[in-house]
N, C-alpha and C positions, 0 to 999 in steps of 0.2 A: 527303217532299214539302214540310212544313215548312220539315224542317233544311235543303234543298238549296235552298230560296226564300232565308229564310237569311243561308248564306251564302253567296250572289250579291250582294245586298242591301251584306253587311257588304264584300266584296271592292270592287262599284260604291262603295261611302263611301268607301275607304281612297286609290282612287283617285282618287278626284275632292279629296280632302287632308282629307275628314272625321277629327279626331283620334278613338283609339278611344273616350276620355271620352264624346264628343258621342255615340256611334253607342250607347256603352252607357245612356245615358238613352234614348234611344229606344227600343231594345230593351226596357230595361225596363218603358215604356209597354206595350208590345206585350204580354209576358207579364201584366204587370198587369191590360189587358183578358181576356185567356184565365182569367189567374186568378180573374176577376169570374164568368166561364160555365164555373168548375169545366171549364175544357181545356190550362193550364198544364203544358208538358211542361217537365221535369226537363234536358233539352239546355240549356246555352248555350252561346253561341260564344266561342272564346277571342279574351279582349280586354286589352289592355295598359292599365288606369287609371293615374295617374302616383298617389303614395303623396298622401295628403292634398288628396285632388281630391275637392269635396262629392259630384259624380255619381255617383262609386261605387255610396253605398248611399241614392241617394235616389227614394222611390219615387214613381214618376208617380201623381195621384188619380185613382178612379175616378169613374164615371158620379156615383156616392149622393156623392161626396165633391165635387163640383163643383155639384149641387144645394143642400148644403148651403153651401156657399162663395156660392154665389149669393143664400142667403134670407140670409149676415149683411151684405152690403156694400151700400151707397149704392145712388141710380139711376146716378150715373154710372159707378159701379165696377162695377155689371152690366152695362150699354154696354159698356163697354170691356173687360170679362172676356170675353163673348158672340162679341166684335168679332174679340179676338184666337181663340178657339179655332175661330169654323164660318168664318173665312176665312185661315188661318194666317199671318197681319201678324206680325213681328218688331214688341215694344212702342216700336221706336224707329221706326216706322211712323207711330203713332198721337200719340206724344208723342218730339222728334225729339232726341238726345244734342250735335250738333255743330252745328244750324242752328237758325236763325227758319222755320219750319217742319213740315208735318204736313199731316194727312190731311183735305180739306176734304169738306164736302159736293158742291162742283163734282164729287168722285171717285166718286158714289154717284150714277149719272146717272136714278137712278127713286127719289130721293128728291126730295121737294116741299117751297121751304121756303116754298111761301104755304100750305100743310096740314100740311105737317110730318109727311104720312104719305110711305109708300110706292108706286108706283104698282105696282107688282109684287115677287115671292115664289117662290121665293129672289131676291135681290139680287144687282144688278153692282157690283163693287170695284175699279176702277180706280186701281192702282198708281204713281204715278207714276217715272221714271225719278232724280228727285233724293232720291226716300226708300226704292229699292229698293237694297239691298246690292252686288248685281251692277251697276248703274248699266243696270239694262235695264227699261223698263216695263212690267206686266205685266197680267193680271185674274184674279180670283179672286170669290168668293163670299160669300154671307153669306146666314141662314136667318131663316124669317118669323119667329122666337123672338128674333135678333137685333134684325131690324128693328124689332120691336113695342120692346124694349131703347131702341133708338136712340131711334124715337121720342117716348117718355116724359120721356127727356135734355132732346129739344131741347123738349117743350112745360113741361118744368119751368123751362128756363133763359128762354125768352120770356116764361113767368111770372113771370119775375125782373128786366123787362124787356130782354131782351138782344135788338138784334135780328137774328133767322137769316138769313141768304144765303146762297148758294153758296158762297163765299169765308168763310165762315166752319168756324172748326175743327170737325170730327167730336166729339174729346173736347178738353177748353178748363178753362181754371181756373178755379176757385170764388173768385170774392174774398172769399166769406166765412170761406175757409181761410185763417188767416193764415201760415202757412207751405207756400202752394203755390208751385210752383215755376215758375216762368214765365222765356220769351222770347217778343218780338214779331217780328214778320215787317215788312218794308217797308211792307206796305200798316193797320201796328198790329194787324194779329189776334194775339190771346192765346192761345200754344199754351205746352201744360203741357209740362213734359221730361220725360224718358224716367226722372232718377232720381227725381223725384215721383211717377210714375206707380206703379212697379216696387213703391215703398216703399208707397203705397197697397193693390197687387194683393199684397203680400207680409204686409203684415199680416192681410188678413182670411185670406190662405190658410193661415197660422200660427196662428190664430184657432181658424177649422174644422178645420185638420188637426193637430192640437199634434205629436201622436206622428213625424208623418215630419219637418214643416218642411218641406216643398215651396220651392222658389224661383220667382217667376214668372213664366221662363221653361222652365216645363214645358209652358205653355200650347199653345208652337207643334209641343213632340215630343210632346203630345196630338193634334194636327192631324194632323201627319204619320203618325202610327201608324194613326191611322182610314182617313187614305186608303191607307197601304201593305195594311188589310187588305181595303178596296174591293178594290184590282190584285188581293190572292188570291184575290178571288170571282169577279175577271173582270168586275166592275163599271165600273171604270174603267182605261184604260189608263196603262203608264207613261209614257208623257209625256208624259200630260193632268195627273196627280199630280206631274212634277215642275217642270210650268208653274204650277198651283198655287201650290205655294210659293211661284215664283218664281226658281225656277233652268236656270239655261240646259239647253238639251236636250240627254239623255244624261249629265248628273249628274244620278245618283240620291241619292233621301233628302230 
């Protein structure tokens, strides 16, 4: 059953144009979770990973690893990492590489910028088309723990004198950080660049999990794995899993 499910998933991923290196990272996350629960199979799908690709030997962090990561980061890092893990968005949604844009509080409709509190959890996250890799807007969700982290981060920013409005970036630059990389939008909002956020997360990951040295992009692989496991248990449908990850319906993974 498990082998058939994974084989079908691999075929779907390949049809969708995903390289074997990407599939290998996602499968590593699945096997890591199963190993944590003493249920890891010996069988592995036949994948061809190019020589020298870091993904081949990369191990996705366990639940315990993520807890250690969160304990070592700052308030902004905690909010960013939990957003990535719970929503499954790419880092470029929070901190965009190519444009002066990123996720704003208006994209979190249940976040009240007056009280800096969410009115409901789990909360909705609306990903605008310009931040989506497929150029299609989609909706995903954040957890209660993520809500608390975002609230704490917003409160810290207000405490430093920043005005938090619906147009404010959810993740922004820290003016106290000398090397924070930023880009400004047309309305003057300061968005942290993807390179800057990735570097921050990478440093924390490698401090917490020195032996495996995972890269920041394993956050999305982690989320994809949790959704795949939920699908295998009949808790969600395949189409719903795909939509939460921002894929066009019919594209697996």
